[in-house]
C-alpha positions as CSV (number, residue, x, y, z in Angstrom):
1,M,-11.3,-63.8,-47.6
2,E,-14.2,-62.8,-49.0
3,W,-15.7,-64.3,-52.3
4,A,-14.8,-61.4,-55.5
5,D,-18.1,-62.1,-57.4
6,S,-16.3,-60.2,-60.5
7,G,-13.0,-61.4,-60.2
8,T,-10.1,-59.5,-61.0
9,L,-9.4,-56.8,-62.9
10,E,-7.3,-58.3,-65.3
11,G,-8.4,-58.6,-69.2
12,K,-11.5,-56.3,-68.0
13,G,-10.0,-52.9,-69.8
14,P,-10.4,-50.2,-71.2
15,L,-13.2,-49.8,-68.8
16,L,-15.9,-46.9,-68.9
17,D,-14.1,-43.6,-67.7
18,T,-16.6,-43.0,-64.4
19,V,-15.4,-47.0,-63.9
20,V,-11.8,-46.2,-64.1
21,Q,-12.0,-43.0,-61.7
22,K,-13.9,-45.2,-59.1
23,Y,-11.7,-48.3,-58.6
24,S,-8.4,-45.7,-59.1
25,Y,-9.9,-43.7,-56.0
26,E,-10.5,-46.6,-54.3
27,L,-6.6,-48.2,-55.6
28,T,-5.1,-45.2,-54.4
29,G,-6.9,-45.5,-50.8
30,A,-6.2,-48.9,-50.3
31,V,-2.4,-48.0,-51.3
32,A,-2.9,-45.0,-49.0
33,Y,-4.0,-47.0,-46.1
34,L,-1.0,-49.4,-46.5
35,H,1.3,-47.2,-46.1
36,D,0.1,-45.6,-43.8
37,R,0.6,-48.7,-42.2
38,L,4.3,-48.3,-43.7
39,I,3.0,-51.7,-45.3
40,A,4.4,-51.7,-49.0
41,H,2.8,-53.9,-51.4
42,L,5.3,-54.5,-54.4
43,D,2.6,-56.5,-56.7
44,I,-0.2,-53.8,-58.0
45,K,-1.4,-55.4,-60.8
46,P,-4.7,-55.9,-63.1
47,A,-4.3,-59.8,-60.9
48,N,-4.4,-58.6,-57.6
49,V,-7.6,-56.3,-57.7
50,L,-10.4,-58.4,-57.6
51,I,-13.7,-56.5,-57.9
52,H,-16.2,-57.7,-55.4
53,Q,-19.8,-55.5,-56.1
54,D,-18.8,-52.8,-58.0
55,Q,-15.9,-52.3,-55.6
56,I,-12.5,-53.0,-55.7
57,K,-10.4,-54.8,-53.7
58,L,-6.0,-55.0,-53.1
59,A,-5.0,-58.8,-52.8
60,D,-2.3,-61.4,-52.9
61,F,0.6,-59.6,-49.7
62,G,3.3,-62.5,-50.6
63,T,5.5,-59.8,-51.6
64,S,4.3,-56.9,-49.0
65,R,7.1,-55.7,-46.4
66,Q,7.4,-53.0,-44.0
67,F,9.2,-50.0,-44.1
68,T,10.6,-47.2,-42.4
69,P,9.3,-43.5,-44.1
70,G,12.1,-41.9,-45.9
71,S,14.0,-44.9,-46.5
72,V,15.6,-45.5,-49.4
73,I,17.0,-49.4,-50.8
74,E,20.0,-50.4,-53.3
75,V,17.9,-52.5,-55.5
76,S,19.2,-56.0,-55.6
77,E,18.4,-58.6,-58.5
78,D,17.7,-61.1,-55.3
79,D,15.3,-59.1,-54.1
80,N,11.3,-59.7,-55.5
81,Y,9.2,-57.3,-56.4
82,G,6.4,-58.7,-57.6
83,D,5.8,-58.6,-61.5
84,T,8.1,-57.5,-63.5
85,D,5.5,-55.7,-66.2
86,Y,4.6,-53.4,-63.7
87,W,7.8,-52.4,-62.1
88,P,9.3,-49.3,-62.3
89,P,12.7,-48.1,-64.1
90,E,15.0,-48.3,-61.2
91,L,14.4,-51.8,-60.7
92,D,15.7,-52.9,-64.1
93,N,19.5,-51.8,-62.7
94,E,21.0,-54.0,-59.9
95,G,22.2,-51.0,-57.8
96,D,20.2,-48.4,-58.3
97,H,18.4,-47.2,-55.6
98,T,14.7,-46.6,-54.5
99,S,11.6,-46.3,-52.0
100,L,9.4,-49.5,-51.3
101,P,6.4,-46.6,-51.5
102,A,7.5,-45.4,-55.0
103,I,7.3,-48.6,-56.3
104,D,3.9,-49.0,-55.3
105,I,3.1,-45.5,-56.7
106,Y,4.2,-46.0,-60.2
107,S,2.9,-49.8,-60.3
108,L,-0.6,-48.0,-59.2
109,G,0.1,-45.3,-62.2
110,A,0.5,-48.5,-64.8
111,T,-2.4,-50.5,-63.5
112,I,-4.5,-47.6,-63.8
113,S,-3.1,-47.0,-67.4
114,V,-4.3,-51.1,-68.3
115,M,-7.4,-49.8,-67.0
116,I,-8.0,-46.5,-69.1
117,T,-6.4,-48.3,-72.1
118,G,-7.1,-52.0,-72.0
119,K,-3.3,-52.9,-72.4
120,R,0.5,-52.1,-70.7
121,S,1.9,-49.6,-72.2
122,E,5.1,-47.7,-70.9
123,T,3.2,-44.4,-72.9
124,V,2.0,-42.3,-70.2
125,P,-1.3,-40.9,-71.1
126,T,-1.0,-37.2,-71.4
127,G,-3.4,-34.2,-71.6
128,S,-6.8,-35.0,-69.7
129,P,-6.7,-35.7,-65.9
130,A,-6.6,-39.0,-65.6
131,G,-3.5,-38.8,-67.7
132,N,-1.8,-36.7,-65.0
133,L,-2.4,-38.4,-62.2
134,I,-0.6,-41.7,-64.4
135,Q,2.1,-39.1,-64.5
136,Q,2.7,-38.2,-61.3
137,M,2.5,-41.8,-60.4
138,M,4.7,-42.6,-62.9
139,A,7.8,-39.8,-62.9
140,H,11.2,-41.7,-63.9
141,D,12.8,-40.6,-60.7
142,Y,11.2,-42.6,-57.9
143,R,11.4,-39.2,-55.8
144,R,9.5,-37.6,-57.8
145,R,6.4,-40.3,-57.6
146,A,3.7,-38.7,-55.5
147,P,2.8,-39.8,-51.7
148,A,-0.2,-42.4,-52.1
149,R,-2.6,-39.8,-49.7
150,Y,-1.8,-36.9,-51.5
151,L,-2.3,-39.0,-54.3
152,L,-6.5,-39.0,-53.4
153,N,-6.6,-34.5,-53.4
154,D,-5.9,-34.8,-57.1
155,A,-8.4,-32.8,-59.4
156,Y,-9.0,-36.5,-60.8
157,F,-10.7,-37.3,-57.7
158,I,-12.6,-34.4,-56.6
159,Q,-16.0,-36.0,-56.6
160,F,-15.0,-38.7,-54.3
161,R,-13.8,-35.6,-51.7
162,R,-15.4,-35.4,-48.9
163,A,-16.6,-32.1,-48.1
């Protein structure tokens, strides 16, 4: 494993807008890479995002799982979905349904929100390109959360797209 010269994102926010945008794009790309390979991380949070030479790396795959595209799971209290502070709302109710990628997308949005505000909040920022992106990620209904690969095309990331 590589050394992360700047530690983790935990406790680093609020970050400058340009830094949030860059890190958000890199983190969304990492999640898209995993989901393209049918792997859900299931513990995305600032403490699991390493910073090395001004680039981020997603770490701690202890709760990650493979998934089948389009599959839905029933929430069970016996399952481990990572840090409860970054859980989507459906994980609080045993018997509810969700998809493993949707858990990651919600946690990704919560992590980006922490980069912006410096603290974890259930309130989703609105009225800005970053806020609009986070709203897509943290939709209450898991079926309305956009896939990571789709989110990479969001207007918030326009400067990072290749021509």
